[in-house]
C-alpha positions in Angstrom: -39.0 90.6 -78.7 -37.8 92.4 -75.6 -39.6 91.3 -72.5 -41.3 93.8 -70.3 -38.7 94.3 -67.5 -36.0 95.0 -70.2 -38.0 97.3 -72.3 -37.1 100.8 -71.1 -35.0 100.3 -68.0 -32.2 98.7 -70.0 -32.5 99.5 -73.7 -33.0 103.3 -73.5 -30.5 103.6 -70.7 -27.8 101.8 -72.7 -28.6 103.8 -75.9 -28.4 107.1 -74.0 -25.0 106.1 -72.5 -23.2 104.9 -75.5 -25.0 105.7 -78.7 -26.8 103.2 -80.9 -24.9 100.1 -79.9 -27.3 97.8 -81.6 -25.6 98.8 -84.9 -22.0 98.3 -83.6 -19.9 95.3 -84.6 -19.7 92.4 -82.2 -15.9 91.8 -81.7 -14.5 88.7 -80.2 -14.0 88.1 -76.5 -11.9 85.7 -74.4 -12.3 83.0 -71.7 -11.6 82.9 -68.0 -9.6 79.7 -68.0 -7.2 77.7 -70.2 -8.0 74.1 -71.1 -6.5 72.9 -67.8 -8.8 75.1 -65.8 -6.1 77.5 -64.7 -7.5 81.1 -64.5 -6.0 83.6 -66.9 -4.0 86.6 -65.6 -6.1 89.6 -64.9 -5.4 93.0 -66.4 -7.5 95.3 -64.2 -6.4 96.0 -60.6 -9.0 95.3 -58.0 -9.7 99.0 -57.6 -10.1 99.5 -61.4 -12.4 96.5 -61.6 -14.6 97.8 -58.8 -14.8 101.3 -60.4 -15.7 100.0 -63.8 -18.2 97.4 -62.4 -19.9 100.3 -60.6 -20.4 102.1 -63.9 -21.5 98.9 -65.7 -24.1 98.4 -63.0 -25.5 101.9 -63.7 -25.9 101.0 -67.4 -27.7 97.7 -66.8 -28.8 97.7 -63.1 -30.0 94.7 -61.2 -33.7 94.6 -61.0 -36.5 92.2 -62.2 -33.9 90.8 -64.5 -30.2 90.3 -63.9 -27.9 93.2 -64.6 -24.3 93.7 -65.5 -23.0 93.0 -62.0 -24.9 89.8 -61.6 -23.9 88.6 -65.1 -20.2 89.4 -64.4 -19.7 91.6 -67.4 -16.5 92.9 -66.0 -15.0 89.4 -66.0 -15.6 89.3 -69.7 -13.9 92.7 -70.2 -11.0 91.9 -67.8 -10.2 88.7 -69.6 -10.5 90.3 -73.0 -7.9 92.9 -72.0 -5.6 90.0 -70.9 -6.3 87.9 -74.0 -2.6 87.6 -75.0 -1.6 86.3 -71.7 -3.0 82.9 -72.9 -1.3 80.7 -75.6 -2.9 80.7 -78.0 -4.5 84.1 -77.3 -8.0 83.7 -75.8 -9.8 85.4 -78.7 -11.7 82.8 -80.7 -13.2 79.7 -79.1 -12.9 76.6 -81.3 -16.4 75.4 -81.5 -18.6 74.3 -83.1 -20.3 72.9 -80.0 -20.3 73.9 -76.4 -21.7 70.7 -75.0 -24.8 72.6 -73.6 -27.1 70.9 -76.1 -27.3 67.2 -77.1 -27.0 65.5 -80.4 -30.4 64.9 -82.1 -31.9 61.4 -81.9 -33.3 59.5 -84.8 -36.7 61.4 -84.6 -34.9 64.7 -84.4 -35.6 65.2 -80.7 -32.9 65.3 -78.0 -30.7 62.2 -77.5 -28.8 61.4 -74.3 -25.5 62.0 -76.0 -23.7 65.4 -75.7 -20.7 66.6 -77.6 -17.5 67.8 -75.9 -17.2 71.5 -75.1 -15.0 72.7 -77.9 -15.4 76.3 -76.6 -12.9 75.6 -73.8 -10.0 75.8 -76.2 -8.9 78.6 -78.6 -8.0 78.8 -82.2 -4.5 80.0 -83.1 -4.7 83.4 -84.8 -3.7 84.1 -88.3 -1.1 86.8 -88.9 -3.7 89.4 -89.8 -6.0 88.4 -86.9 -3.1 88.8 -84.4 -2.1 92.2 -85.8 -5.7 93.4 -85.7 -6.3 92.2 -82.1 -3.0 93.6 -80.9 -3.9 97.0 -82.3 -7.4 96.7 -80.8 -5.9 95.9 -77.3 -2.5 97.6 -77.3 -3.0 100.4 -79.8 -1.8 101.4 -83.3 1.8 101.8 -82.2 2.0 98.2 -81.0 2.2 96.7 -84.6 4.6 97.7 -87.3 2.6 99.7 -89.8 -0.3 100.1 -87.4 -0.4 103.9 -88.2 0.1 103.5 -91.9 -3.1 105.5 -92.7 -2.3 108.4 -90.3 -3.4 111.1 -90.3 -6.4 110.1 -92.3 -7.2 107.5 -89.7 -6.6 108.7 -86.1 -4.2 106.6 -84.0 -6.0 104.1 -81.8 -4.7 104.1 -78.1 -5.8 100.5 -77.5 -8.5 99.1 -75.2 -6.1 98.5 -72.3 -5.0 102.2 -72.2 -8.6 103.4 -72.7 -9.9 101.3 -69.8 -7.0 102.2 -67.5 -7.4 105.9 -68.1 -11.2 105.7 -67.7 -10.9 103.9 -64.4 -8.6 106.6 -63.1 -10.9 109.4 -64.4 -14.0 107.8 -62.8 -12.3 107.2 -59.5 -11.0 110.8 -59.4 -14.4 112.2 -60.2 -16.1 110.2 -57.4 -13.4 111.4 -54.9 -13.9 115.0 -56.0 -17.5 114.6 -55.0 -16.6 113.3 -51.6 -17.2 109.6 -52.2 -14.8 106.8 -51.4 -15.2 105.4 -54.9 -17.7 105.3 -57.8 -19.5 102.3 -56.2 -20.4 104.6 -53.3 -22.1 107.1 -55.6 -25.9 106.6 -55.6 -26.9 104.5 -58.6 -29.2 107.2 -60.0 -26.3 109.6 -60.2 -23.6 107.2 -61.3 -24.3 107.0 -65.0 -23.5 110.7 -65.6 -19.8 110.0 -64.6 -19.2 108.5 -68.1 -19.4 112.0 -69.6 -16.0 112.8 -68.1 -14.3 109.8 -69.9 -12.8 109.8 -73.4 -15.0 109.4 -76.5 -13.2 106.1 -77.2 -14.3 104.7 -73.8 -17.8 106.0 -74.2 -18.1 104.2 -77.6 -16.7 100.8 -76.5 -17.8 100.4 -72.8 -21.5 99.9 -73.3 -20.9 97.5 -76.1 -18.4 95.5 -74.0 -20.8 95.4 -71.1 -23.5 93.8 -73.2 -21.1 91.4 -74.7 -20.1 90.4 -71.2 -23.7 89.7 -70.3 -24.7 87.8 -73.4 -21.6 86.1 -74.9 -21.0 82.5 -74.4 -19.9 81.8 -70.7 -16.6 80.5 -71.9 -15.7 84.1 -72.8 -15.6 85.2 -69.2 -19.0 86.7 -68.4 -22.6 85.4 -68.4 -21.6 82.9 -65.7 -23.5 79.6 -66.0 -25.5 81.2 -68.8 -27.5 83.2 -66.2 -28.2 86.1 -68.5 -29.5 83.8 -71.3 -31.9 82.2 -68.9 -33.0 85.5 -67.3 -33.7 87.2 -70.6 -35.4 84.1 -72.1 -32.8 83.3 -74.8 -31.8 79.7 -75.5 -28.2 80.5 -76.2 -26.2 78.3 -78.6 -28.6 75.7 -79.9 -26.4 73.3 -81.8 -26.2 70.5 -82.5 -29.8 69.9 -81.5 -31.3 73.1 -83.0 -34.5 74.9 -82.4 -36.6 72.8 -84.8 -36.7 69.0 -84.8 -36.7 67.1 -88.1 -37.9 63.5 -88.3 -36.6 61.9 -91.5 -38.9 58.9 -91.1 -42.0 61.0 -91.4 -40.4 64.1 -93.2 -41.9 66.4 -90.6 -40.7 69.4 -88.6 -41.8 70.2 -85.1 -40.8 72.9 -82.6 -38.4 72.3 -79.7 -40.9 72.7 -76.8 -38.2 74.2 -74.6 -37.6 77.0 -77.2 -40.4 77.3 -79.8 -39.3 78.8 -83.0 -42.6 79.0 -84.9 -45.2 79.3 -82.2 -45.6 81.4 -79.0 -43.9 80.0 -76.0 -46.7 79.5 -73.5 -44.2 80.0 -70.6 -43.5 83.6 -71.7 -46.7 85.3 -73.0 -45.9 88.2 -75.2 -46.2 91.7 -73.8 -46.2 95.0 -75.8 -43.2 97.2 -76.0 -43.3 100.6 -74.4 -44.1 103.3 -77.1 -40.6 104.9 -76.7 -38.8 101.6 -77.3 -41.1 100.6 -80.2 -40.5 104.0 -81.9 -36.7 103.5 -81.4 -36.7 100.0 -83.0 -38.9 101.2 -85.9 -36.5 104.1 -86.6 -33.5 101.9 -86.6 -35.2 99.3 -88.8 -36.2 101.9 -91.4 -32.8 103.6 -91.3 -31.1 100.3 -92.1 -33.4 99.7 -95.0 -35.7 97.2 -93.3 -39.4 96.9 -93.4 -42.0 96.1 -90.7 -44.3 93.2 -91.4 -46.5 93.2 -88.2 
């Protein structure tokens, strides 16, 4: 359930900016360091980064809960765009464990033993994965046969070109209004600038902003899991899990830090605003779901 500060301020603003992103696929991201801790090369220039971060802040502003700027969404996006500067490409973290949760003890509860953080290294890509991600980042023309279905499927310019063009458009628009850059535009007026960008940018940017906020920190954004904590989500739960199983007594019990079957007393439930509840109901029904409460 969405908590009160998130209800309308974030959800409806994001939906209005980029369509129904809740139904969009969740593509891979990339990390901000290789296994040695050396930062990956950045793709965006400082000016492009500042411009795009200003727009991200308008989509999810700082308030009672952290926004896109505080969660460093643009770091996620920037490192995604530079994924192939790493070897292997920083696309899929290895897993399965991040080291944030311990192994279970004999009674199912937390033990003092933690796994290594496998998310800090990346899996080599298969041939098809590499071709797919190169098209995603560099465009259809970057891979032999990338436009094989044209003109039935329009050519894809690639995220790098899309972001670079959007940053230039946004900066020029702010300058035309007499501002030094988009960050100088009042927050309440800033979101409208997205209308001047390409349809491709408008479709991917809100999705990437949320990915940057809520993906695992190893993918560049959500530094120190700050967004997970602020939005009351436990993040990756393995190997401990949300429910503890005691094989000696054959019983299950909730993790008190993240109850799964009972209300968390630290975060009493609050009702959704009518507009948000109506929106969620509509999406659920359209997707063939059913409401049980």
